[in-house]
N, C-alpha and C positions, 0 to 999 in steps of 0.2 A: 475429394482425397480418396486414399486405397482404403481396401478393406482386407482386412488380415482373418484367418482362419487361426482359431484356436481351442483349447480343451476348457472344459469347465468338469468339477467334480459335482454332480448332481447324486439325488439321492438313491439313482440306479449305477451310478459309477461315472465313469468319462463319456460326455458326449461333446460335438463340435458345433460351436457356433460362429457366427459370422459378423465381427464386432466393427461397427463402422471408427475410421481412424478421421480424427481431425486435429484443428488449432486448439490452442488453448491460450486466453486471455484471463490472467490470474489479477486482478484489483485488491489491493490490501490497503485499504485506509485505515491506517493503524490507530488502534484504540477506540474503534467506535463502539457504540451499545446501542440498544432499542432506543434509551432513552434520548442519546444525543442526535439519533437518527430523526425521532420526533420532535425535538426543537427545533431542528432544522426544517422540517415540512412547516411547522408553525411559522417560522420568520420566512422562508421562500415562497411558498404556494397556499400556505394556509392550512388549517387543521380539517380542511375538509379534499384539498388537495391531494395530487400525488407527485413526489420525486421520480427520476428515475430509478432509485433503490427500490422503491414501492412497486417499481411497474415488473421487477425481475419476479417472475411466478414461483419457482423452487426454493423454499426453504428449510432449515433446520435450527436447533439450538444446538450451540457449539459448546464445546468443554477443551480449553486449552490448558490441560494440567502439565505439571512437568516430572521428572522421576523424583524429584526433590523438594518441588513444591506444587501447591494446590492453585497458584497463580501463575502465569506465564511473565517473562521477559520477553521484550522485543525480541533479541538475537537466539533465544532457547524457542521460543515460539515459531521463529523462522526455520530455524534447524529442523524442526518437526516437520513442517511444510515442504521443504524442500528433502529431506531424506526419507519420511517416512517412518522414522525411528523415534520413540519418544525420547528426548534428550534433558540433559540436567538446564537448570535455569543458568547457567552463567556460559552454557554451550555457543558457539559462533561457527556451527559446522562442527565437521570431525577431523582435527587434522592429521589425525593418523592416517599414514597411506593405507594401511591395512583393512579401514572401515569400508562399509558397505551400506547401501540402503535397503528398504525393504524389497524392491525388486531384488536386489543381489547384485544390482552394478556397484563400482568401485569409484562412487561420487555421487551428488544430488541430481536430481532428476533433469533439472535443466542442462548439466552437464551429459548425461546420456542421453536426452534428445537431440542435443547438437553432434554426439556421435552417430547418432541414426539418421543424421542428414537433415535436420530441421535447423533453421533460422532460429536465432534467439536472440532477445533482446531485455535489456533493465531500463526503467523509467523510476525516478526519485526524485519527488521536490524537497527531500532533502539532499544532503552530503552524498556521495557515492559509497561511502561507507556503513550508512545505515543498512541494519542485516536485513529487514523485511525485504529487500532486494537483493542485496551483495551475498549472503549466504545461498542464494540459489546458485552461485559460482564460484563462489570460496568460501575455503575454511580458515580460520585462523585461532592461534592459542588462546588469543581474547579480543576481547570485541574493541580494547584501545588500540588494536595494532592498527591504526591506520593507514599506515604508511606503507605497510606490508600488503592490506587490504587491496587498495589502489595500483600497486605492480600486480597482483593477480587476477583483476579485474581488466586492465590492459591485455596482459597476456592470454587470456581466455578466447579473444577471439570474436566475441560478441559482435552481431552484426550493428545493434544500438546500445550505446551506455548514455543516458540521458539524466543529469542532475548536477548537483553543485559540489563542492568542495576543493576548487582549486588549488587552495593553500598545500594541499599534499599530493600534488601532480608537481610541485615545483620545487627547487633547493633553495634554502636558508642562501638570501643576497640577490635573490631574482626577483623581480617585482610583474606579476601578471598583469590580466585586466582587468582582477575584482581586489589584490592588495598582496601582498607580500607571501611568498613560497616559506613553508615550516620543514622541509625533507632535511635531515640531518646527514644524507649518505651522498649527498651530491646529485642525485639523479635528477632528471628533468624529463617528468613523463609525458609531458605535452609533445616534446620531439618525439619521444620515443613511440607516441601513438601514433604521430604522423608518419615515421617509417614504416610502423606496422600496416599504412593504408588506412587510417582515420581520416576523416574531415574532422577538425574539431571546430566547434561551434560555442559561442560566448555568450551570445542574447536572444530576444525573441526575435528580431530582425533577422539576425543570421540564419535561424532557424525556418523562419517563414520564407526565406531566399533560397534555402538548401535545394539543389536537385537530386536525385537518386539515380544512378545507372545500376545494374547488374552487377552484385558484389561488392556494392558502396559499403563501406561502413562509418558510423557516426559516432562521436563524442562530443556530449554535451556537458559543459563547463560553465555554469550560468550565475555563479556565485563564489565567493570568496568559501563561504561553509554552507549553510542551508539557504536555500530559496527565500525563505520567511524569517521573521525576526522573534524568535520564540521566547518572549519574556512578560510579563504581567502587563495587563493594561494600563496602569499606572505609569508606570518606567517607560514603557513606548513614548506616551502620551509628552512625559519630561523630555523626552531624547527627540521628541516629532519624528517618529520612526512609524511608517504603515507596517500592516501585519505581513504583508508580503513586498519583497523587491519587485520594484516597476521594471527592471531591465530584463527580469528570468521570464521564460514563457511559463504561462497554467500547467499545472498537471494535464487539464484535457488538451489542450496544444501539444504537448510532448507524447501525450498519449496517439494523438492523432498520425501525428509523423512517425513516430514508431511503426503504427500499423502499415502504413503507406511504404515503408520501407521493408518491412517483413512479409507484407502480404506478397509482392514481389518473389517472392523466393518459389520454386516450384516445389520443393518438398515440405511446405507447411512451417508453421512456428511456433514458437512458444514465448509470449510476453508476460512478464510481471510487472506491474506498476504499481507503485505504493505512494499515496498522499500522505507524508510524514508529519505533515501540519497539524491534524487531528489529534495524534499521540502528543505532540512535543507543546502546543498550547494548552492540552487539557492539563500537562504534568504542571504546567506553570498556573492554574488554575484562571486560564485568560478565556472566558465564556466568549467574548467578543470574537478572538482570535481563532477560536473552536469553529464557531458556526460559519466563520468565512471559508475555514478550512474545508468543513464539511462541504458547503457549497461548490467548493471546488473540484471534491471528490465526486460529488454527485454528478455534474457537469463531465468529469471523465466515463462514468457508468453512462452516461448518454452515449458518448464517442464507441464505447464498446458496443452497445445497442445497435446503434447505426452501423456498423461494420457486420453486428450478426446479421443483421435485417439482409444484407447482401451475400451473405458466407455461410449460410444455416450449418456447414460441417466445423463450427467453432463451438467451443463450450464459453462461456461467460462467467467467473464465478468471482463473488466478492466477498472478502472475511477479513475480523479483524483477527488477532488472536487473545485481546484483555479487553479490560473497558477500562482505559485511562482517567484518573482523576476520582474514579466514581462518579460519575456526573449524572446529576439527576434535575427533574422539569418540574416546577411548581407552576400550576397555573390556576392562582385562586378567583372564586367569585367574582367578578366584576365590581360589584358594590361594596367589596371589602379593601379593595385597594385604588389608590389614586394615581394614575397613570402619569400625572403632574409633580408628584412628590418622590423625592428619592427613596429608594429602599435601604431598610437597614442593614448595617454590615454583616449581621449574623442572623440565623435562625433561633426561634427559642431553644433548641438543642444543641444550638454552639456551631452549626455548622456554615462555612461560609457562604455567604450568597452575591453575586453577580449580578448587576443590571447591565445595561447596553454599552455601556462605558466603565463598568468594572466595579470595585466596591463603593457603595453609597451612592450610587447612580439611578437614573430612572428605568424601571422596567423595561424589557423588551415588549413589543406590540405585535402581536401574530398579525398576518394578513388575513382580510375579512374572510368568514365562514359563509356555508353556504345562507345564513340569513343576513349577512352582510355586517356582522361583528367584528370589530377589530378588539379582540380581547388582550390581557396584559398577561405576560408569564415572566419568571425569573431561573435562574440556573444555583444551584448551589452544590457544594464539592464536598466528598467524603473522605480524599486522599489526595495527594499528589502523585503516589507512586499508581501504576499498572495494579487493577483488580480482576476478580474473577466475578463472573455472572453479566448477566443481560447482552451477551454477543449472540449476533444473528448471522448464520451464512446463508447467501441467496445467489440463486445459479439461473442462467437460461441457457437454451440451444443444446448442445449434443451430450448426451447423457445427464443433464441436468434433473431430469424426473426421478433419478435415483437419491437426491438429495431431499429426508424427510426423517421428520423424528428428531430424537437425539444423535449430534455425530462427535467424535472428537476429533483433536487435528491431526492425526494419523489419516482419518478418511478422506480429508481433503486430497491428500499424496494420492490414496487408493483411485479418486474422483478423477484426477490430472492425469495421473499413468493409465488408466483406462484409455480415457480419450486420445491421448497422444500415442499408446503402443497397441491397444485393441486387446489387452489382458487383464483380464480380472485377478487381484492379487489374493494370496488365501490371508484368511485372518487366524491369528494366533490365540 
């Protein structure tokens, strides 16, 4: 990538620095915490193993406060990430046309990157209106303006838009590939997207078969709403539904496709990819769903790390904005817990407990440790909402070494901005 000259204010005044400029891959496994990653490690690779998340070498403790709340909402947190400005809890970007980001640009960082000639893309395991991705391109008066958000996403001209939410792309009375449309304005955004040059994809097979030419754009509509079924374990079992819908590509598959498309762009790229199931299943206190979602998120981190190994002029940064459900892990002494006996529904302090299939089921069992022991554990819940604490931001690649100690949500914007534009932004 190019190298830009810029000025820094040091103790002796202004001096020149030669800053590398590169790609940014921002992976947002929403609602994740240190405890939820620990549980994922136990289940996927064992307590002595390492996830892809564990292999990201640089990390810091994350503070996600809002202007009017100490705990972030998904939309408020995304607004800070995208704009570099501390936002209210209810914000979905800044719809005021005069609003400016930390850099002074009249729009979020992804719009600024696009204006500078970068290819941009969003990946979302939920519906396209989910804020962790959408706010990087769209602002809306409120989070519930799904129909408006979808219009602006198509109008953005992003090279890659992959996710769910077909219902908000079709008018009422039109049945799509995954179900009926819900737009009340009569617009068919699928046809509008095609006229705007998008190839529209509806399932895993179509994604895998798609080929990309220079300048190609892709819209993925892989589910009626989310690509997962975010309900409690007991409801999913009664309805005979899986955690994730089988027709939809995984988070890792979507991320890999997006990187193939974006990497062909000669001016570099900026990708934001969100695994939303980690948050939504936690908000339903569904431990089995959360841990499957984490495994999917970790596979996506693996895809990004493989890309980084071939393209070192890239920053891979992984962060949530809150701790969904205040999830904790309990791993008692093996002698005190019979892994063949169902767990009680609540802990002694009243906290709800989940085993491998929900309330009142058998405990999870970790993969063997270095001594060959396969030890039991369970999940307990402190809330159903998004809470503060336990959030870790990790990174690898270009400028990742700047991540250390304690950082707040605005610092994530600063790190991405430095990598995309080669300019250090001042601290107020």
